VEXDREN-2710 file (C-alpha; in Angstrom, 1 decimal):
% VEXDREN-2710
k/r/px/py/pz
1/MET/104.6/-1.8/126.8
2/ALA/106.2/0.5/129.4
3/THR/104.9/-0.2/132.9
4/ASN/104.5/2.2/135.8
5/HIS/106.1/1.0/139.0
6/THR/103.2/2.0/141.2
7/THR/102.0/-1.2/142.9
8/MET/98.6/-2.3/143.9
9/THR/97.6/-5.3/145.9
10/ILE/95.2/-7.4/143.8
11/THR/92.5/-8.9/146.0
12/ALA/91.4/-12.5/145.7
13/SER/88.8/-13.1/143.0
14/PRO/85.1/-13.4/144.1
15/PRO/83.5/-16.7/143.4
16/MET/83.2/-17.2/139.6
17/GLU/81.2/-19.3/137.2
18/SER/83.2/-21.9/135.3
19/SER/82.9/-19.8/132.1
20/GLU/85.0/-17.0/133.7
21/PHE/88.7/-17.1/133.9
22/THR/90.6/-16.4/137.1
23/GLU/93.5/-14.5/135.7
24/LEU/93.1/-10.8/134.9
25/MET/94.2/-11.5/131.4
26/GLN/95.0/-15.0/130.3
27/GLY/98.7/-15.6/129.6
28/LEU/99.8/-12.3/131.3
29/PRO/101.3/-11.7/134.7
30/GLU/98.9/-10.0/137.1
31/ASP/100.8/-6.7/137.2
32/LEU/100.7/-6.5/133.4
33/GLY/97.1/-7.3/133.3
34/LEU/96.4/-4.7/135.9
35/GLU/98.4/-2.2/133.9
36/CYS/96.4/-2.8/130.7
37/LEU/93.1/-2.4/132.5
38/ALA/94.3/0.8/134.3
39/ARG/95.2/2.4/131.0
40/LEU/91.7/2.1/129.7
41/SER/89.7/5.3/129.3
42/TYR/86.8/5.7/131.7
43/THR/84.5/5.7/128.8
44/SER/85.1/2.0/128.3
45/HIS/84.8/1.0/131.9
46/GLY/81.1/0.2/131.6
47/ALA/81.6/-2.3/128.8
48/THR/84.8/-3.7/130.3
49/SER/83.2/-4.4/133.6
50/ARG/80.7/-6.7/131.9
51/VAL/83.4/-9.0/130.6
52/CYS/83.6/-11.1/133.8
53/ARG/83.0/-10.8/137.5
54/ARG/86.6/-10.3/138.5
55/TRP/87.0/-7.3/136.1
56/ARG/83.7/-5.9/137.4
57/HIS/84.8/-6.3/141.0
58/LEU/88.2/-4.7/140.2
59/LEU/87.0/-1.7/138.2
60/ARG/84.5/-0.8/140.8
61/SER/86.9/-1.0/143.7
62/GLN/88.3/1.9/145.7
63/GLU/91.9/0.5/145.3
64/PHE/91.7/0.4/141.5
65/TYR/90.5/4.1/141.4
66/TYR/93.5/5.2/143.5
67/HIS/95.9/3.0/141.5
68/ARG/94.8/4.8/138.3
69/GLN/95.0/8.1/140.0
70/ARG/98.6/7.5/141.3
71/SER/99.6/6.2/137.9
72/GLY/98.3/9.3/136.1
73/TYR/95.5/7.5/134.2
74/THR/92.5/9.3/135.7
75/ARG/90.9/12.2/133.7
76/LYS/89.4/15.4/135.0
77/VAL/86.0/16.3/133.4
78/ALA/83.6/19.2/134.1
79/CYS/80.1/18.3/135.1
80/LEU/77.6/21.2/134.6
81/VAL/74.0/21.9/135.6
82/GLN/72.9/23.4/132.3
83/VAL/69.7/24.7/130.7
84/LEU/68.5/22.4/128.0
85/PRO/67.7/23.7/124.5
86/SER/64.1/24.5/124.0
87/GLN/63.6/21.7/121.5
88/ILE/64.8/18.8/123.7
89/SER/64.2/17.5/127.2
90/LEU/65.8/14.4/128.7
91/GLU/62.6/13.6/130.6
92/GLY/60.5/13.8/127.4
93/ARG/58.9/17.1/128.5
94/LYS/58.8/20.0/126.2
95/SER/61.1/22.7/127.5
96/GLY/60.0/25.5/125.3
97/GLY/58.1/28.2/127.1
98/GLY/57.7/28.4/130.9
99/ALA/60.4/27.6/133.3
100/PRO/63.7/26.2/131.9
101/ILE/64.6/22.6/132.2
102/TYR/68.0/21.5/133.4
103/GLY/70.3/18.6/132.6
104/ILE/73.8/17.6/133.5
105/THR/76.4/18.1/130.9
106/VAL/79.9/16.5/130.9
107/PHE/82.8/18.2/129.1
108/ASP/86.0/16.2/128.6
109/PRO/88.8/18.7/127.9
110/VAL/91.2/16.0/126.6
111/GLY/89.0/14.8/123.8
112/GLY/87.1/18.1/123.6
113/THR/83.8/16.2/123.8
114/TRP/80.5/17.3/125.2
115/ASP/77.9/14.8/126.5
116/ARG/74.8/14.7/128.6
117/LEU/74.1/12.2/131.4
118/GLU/71.0/10.2/131.6
119/PRO/68.6/12.1/134.0
120/ALA/68.7/11.2/137.7
121/PRO/65.3/9.6/138.7
122/TYR/63.7/12.7/140.2
123/PRO/59.9/12.7/139.9
124/ASN/59.8/16.2/138.3
125/GLY/63.2/16.5/136.8
126/LEU/66.5/17.8/138.0
127/PRO/66.0/20.3/140.9
128/VAL/66.6/24.0/140.3
129/PHE/69.7/25.3/142.2
130/CYS/70.9/21.7/143.1
131/GLN/74.5/21.4/144.1
132/LEU/77.1/19.2/142.5
133/ALA/80.2/17.7/144.1
134/SER/82.5/14.8/143.4
135/CYS/84.4/12.2/145.4
136/GLU/86.4/9.2/144.2
137/GLY/85.3/9.5/140.6
138/LYS/81.6/9.7/141.4
139/LEU/79.2/12.7/140.9
140/VAL/77.0/13.7/143.9
141/VAL/73.8/15.7/143.3
142/MET/72.1/17.1/146.3
143/GLY/69.5/19.7/147.4
144/GLY/67.8/22.3/145.2
145/TRP/64.2/23.1/144.6
146/ASP/61.6/20.9/143.0
147/PRO/61.2/22.4/139.5
148/VAL/57.3/22.2/139.7
149/SER/56.5/23.2/143.3
150/TYR/59.7/25.1/144.0
151/ASP/59.8/23.5/147.4
152/PRO/63.3/22.6/148.7
153/VAL/64.3/19.0/148.5
154/THR/66.7/16.9/150.5
155/ASP/67.3/14.2/147.9
156/VAL/70.8/12.9/147.2
157/PHE/71.8/11.0/144.1
158/VAL/75.2/9.5/143.2
159/TYR/76.2/8.8/139.6
160/ASP/78.8/6.1/139.0
161/PHE/80.7/6.6/135.7
162/THR/81.8/2.9/135.7
163/THR/78.3/1.5/135.9
164/ARG/76.7/4.5/134.2
165/ARG/73.9/4.4/136.8
166/TRP/72.3/6.7/139.3
167/GLU/71.8/5.5/142.9
168/GLN/69.5/7.3/145.4
169/ARG/71.2/7.7/148.7
170/THR/70.4/8.8/152.3
171/PRO/68.8/12.3/152.0
172/MET/70.2/15.5/153.6
173/LEU/69.3/15.7/157.2
174/SER/67.5/19.1/156.8
175/LYS/66.2/21.3/154.1
176/ARG/68.6/24.0/153.1
177/SER/69.0/26.2/150.0
178/PHE/72.0/28.0/148.4
179/PHE/74.5/26.2/150.6
180/ALA/78.3/25.7/150.0
181/ALA/79.3/22.2/148.8
182/ALA/82.6/20.5/147.8
183/GLY/84.0/17.0/147.8
184/SER/87.4/15.6/148.9
185/SER/88.5/12.2/147.5
186/CYS/91.3/12.0/150.1
187/GLU/88.6/12.1/152.8
188/GLY/86.0/10.2/150.9
189/ARG/83.5/12.9/151.9
190/VAL/81.4/15.7/150.5
191/TYR/81.1/18.8/152.7
192/VAL/78.1/21.2/152.9
193/ALA/77.7/24.3/155.0
194/GLY/75.6/27.5/155.3
195/GLY/72.7/28.4/153.0
196/HIS/69.3/29.1/154.4
197/ASP/66.4/27.1/155.9
198/GLU/62.7/27.2/154.9
199/GLY/62.2/30.4/156.9
200/LYS/64.9/32.2/154.9
201/ASN/67.2/32.2/157.9
202/ALA/70.9/32.0/157.1
203/LEU/72.6/28.9/158.6
204/SER/76.0/28.4/160.2
205/SER/75.7/24.6/160.5
206/ALA/77.7/22.2/158.5
207/TRP/77.7/18.5/157.6
208/ALA/79.9/15.9/156.0
209/TYR/78.6/13.1/153.8
210/ASP/80.5/9.8/153.6
211/VAL/80.0/8.7/150.0
212/ARG/81.0/5.1/150.5
213/GLY/79.3/4.7/153.9
214/ASP/76.2/6.6/152.8
215/THR/76.2/8.4/156.2
216/TRP/75.9/12.0/157.4
217/THR/78.0/13.5/160.2
218/GLU/77.4/16.9/161.8
219/LEU/80.4/19.2/162.0
220/ALA/81.1/22.1/164.3
221/GLN/79.3/25.3/163.4
222/MET/81.0/28.2/161.6
223/SER/81.6/31.4/163.4
224/GLN/78.6/33.0/161.6
225/ALA/75.7/32.2/159.4
226/ARG/76.4/32.4/155.6
227/ASP/73.7/32.4/153.0
228/GLU/74.5/32.0/149.3
229/CYS/78.1/31.1/150.1
230/GLU/80.4/29.0/147.8
231/GLY/82.4/25.9/148.7
232/VAL/85.9/24.8/147.5
233/VAL/88.5/22.3/148.8
234/ILE/92.0/23.6/149.0
235/GLY/94.6/21.1/150.2
236/ARG/93.2/19.5/153.3
237/GLU/90.7/22.3/154.1
238/PHE/87.0/22.9/153.1
239/TRP/86.6/26.6/152.4
240/VAL/83.2/28.4/152.7
241/VAL/83.5/31.7/150.8
242/SER/81.6/34.9/151.6
243/GLY/77.8/34.7/152.0
244/TYR/75.7/37.0/154.1
245/ARG/73.7/37.0/157.4
246/THR/69.9/36.9/157.7
247/GLU/69.7/40.6/158.6
248/SER/71.9/41.7/155.7
249/GLN/70.2/40.1/152.7
250/GLY/72.5/40.4/149.6
251/GLY/75.3/42.0/151.6
252/PHE/78.0/39.6/150.7
253/GLU/80.9/39.6/153.1
254/GLY/84.6/39.6/152.3
255/SER/85.4/36.9/154.8
256/ALA/85.6/33.1/154.5
257/GLU/86.0/30.2/156.8
258/SER/88.0/27.0/156.4
259/HIS/87.4/23.6/158.0
260/GLY/90.6/21.7/158.6
261/PHE/90.2/18.0/157.9
262/ASP/92.9/17.1/160.5
263/SER/91.9/19.6/163.2
264/GLY/88.1/19.3/162.7
265/GLU/87.9/23.0/163.5
266/TRP/86.9/26.2/161.6
267/ARG/89.3/29.0/160.9
268/ARG/88.0/32.5/160.0
269/VAL/89.8/34.3/157.2
270/ASP/89.0/38.0/156.8
271/GLY/89.6/39.8/153.5
272/ALA/89.7/36.5/151.5
273/TRP/87.0/37.8/149.1
274/ARG/85.9/41.1/147.6
275/GLN/83.1/42.5/149.7
276/SER/79.7/42.8/148.1
277/GLN/80.5/40.3/145.3
278/CYS/78.4/37.2/145.0
279/PRO/80.6/34.1/145.0
280/ARG/78.2/31.6/143.6
281/SER/79.9/29.3/141.0
282/CYS/82.7/31.8/140.3
283/VAL/85.2/31.1/143.0
284/GLY/88.6/29.9/141.7
285/VAL/92.1/29.3/143.2
286/GLY/95.1/30.9/141.6
287/LYS/98.6/29.3/141.3
288/ASP/99.5/31.3/144.4
289/GLY/96.8/29.5/146.3
290/LYS/94.7/32.5/146.9
291/LEU/91.0/32.8/146.1
292/MET/90.0/34.6/142.9
293/SER/86.9/35.4/141.0
294/TRP/86.4/34.0/137.4
295/ALA/83.8/36.8/136.9
296/GLU/86.6/39.4/137.1
297/SER/89.2/37.5/135.1
298/GLU/87.8/38.0/131.5
299/PRO/85.3/40.6/130.3
300/ALA/83.6/38.1/127.9
301/VAL/82.4/36.0/130.9
302/ARG/81.7/38.6/133.5
303/VAL/77.9/37.9/133.7
304/ALA/76.4/34.6/134.8
305/THR/79.9/33.2/135.3
306/CYS/80.6/29.6/136.1
307/GLY/84.2/28.3/136.5
308/VAL/85.3/24.7/137.0
309/MET/88.9/24.0/137.9
310/LEU/90.4/21.1/135.9
311/GLY/94.0/20.9/137.2
312/PRO/96.2/23.7/135.8
313/TRP/93.3/24.7/133.5
314/ALA/89.7/25.7/134.1
315/LEU/86.5/25.7/132.1
316/VAL/84.9/29.1/132.4
317/GLY/81.6/30.0/130.9
318/GLY/79.5/33.2/131.0
319/ALA/78.3/36.2/129.0
320/GLN/79.7/39.6/128.3
321/TYR/76.4/41.3/129.2
322/GLN/73.0/40.5/130.6
323/GLY/71.1/38.4/128.1
324/GLY/74.1/38.0/125.9
325/PRO/75.2/34.7/124.3
326/HIS/76.9/32.2/126.6
327/GLU/80.5/31.5/125.7
328/PHE/83.1/29.1/127.0
329/TYR/86.9/29.4/127.5
330/MET/89.7/27.2/128.7
331/ALA/91.7/29.3/131.1
332/ARG/95.3/28.6/132.1
333/ARG/95.5/29.4/135.8
334/GLY/98.0/32.2/136.6
335/GLU/98.8/34.3/139.6
336/GLY/95.7/35.8/141.1
337/GLN/93.3/37.0/138.3
338/ASP/95.9/36.7/135.6
339/GLY/95.8/33.8/133.1
340/LYS/95.6/32.7/129.5
341/TYR/92.2/32.3/128.0
342/GLU/91.3/30.3/124.9
343/LYS/87.8/30.4/123.5
344/ILE/86.4/27.0/122.6
345/SER/83.7/26.0/120.1
346/VAL/80.6/24.4/121.7
347/PRO/77.8/22.5/119.9
348/ASP/74.6/24.4/119.9
349/GLU/72.9/21.9/122.2
350/PHE/75.5/22.6/124.9
351/SER/75.7/26.4/124.6
352/GLY/73.0/27.2/127.3
353/PHE/73.3/28.9/130.6
354/VAL/75.3/27.0/133.3
355/GLN/73.9/27.2/136.8
356/SER/76.7/25.4/138.6
357/GLY/79.4/22.8/138.1
358/CYS/82.2/20.7/139.6
359/CYS/85.2/18.7/138.5
360/VAL/85.1/14.9/138.6
361/GLU/88.3/13.0/138.4
362/ILE/87.3/9.7/136.7
END
């Protein structure tokens, strides 16, 4: 078997029962055993981690994740907040009639597979307008409105694809709705900014959530308040795109602001976005590094557009007209709005409206 020359320091094994072996794989050098485990698909990590304590300790470690990433063994999937079909509900509630019920869908472009995560343990189901972000192979769900009372919530849940379990974390430090959010694995953080408070006042404040430390840190404020903005990480910057001030409801601005991970400061960028266009869930980044709108890239998805960047490709969903059928495409990112679109077939149970989404590199 060909081996990758990327090295990783294998930490000492935790205390083990006598029935468990101390080598990664009996009869193999440590580096070959590590290579075999690193090549496993993320879908098998749950079962593999139950083989012995050392494998469980290794597969859940930060070092193993970055070793797989450097070796090219991680996989980028799209996680989507999606309306459930009327005949099913993950919480056992009937979703036909009344308000729609949402679940989290996972699309793997390599295998072309669609799946749905077990529901996070919210008392009334997945919050409406919750935000998704990812960091170090984990999915972070935060904020939104309770689907029964429509009150904003501060809950934060993290899904681990290795253990296939949800964990409730430290809640957001204040209630905010329609905020920008994006994660950075290189920083180990999820960033949030803007949105509005319970009084419908647009916000300029921003926070960073440390996924491993389960702590929140307040950042410097943006130059202005931005409600219904969109977040994206480009290189070593967290961008907050468009939005509007309290006094100009729905008047989306053409400016954006970027927070430098190294400087810790905000930089205002005028003319980064088309003025008056809502950026929610449709902000993309072209090969030229400039912001672009998935809603303007293909007529078939110009309504209720949601795009999730997956490396050189993106999963883009939407409808051609209001109330039209929801369709999905794989888009090859080009310069600006240009790119190649390929329509993909989707099982009926995964063809519903997508409210938001993010990429998770597992």
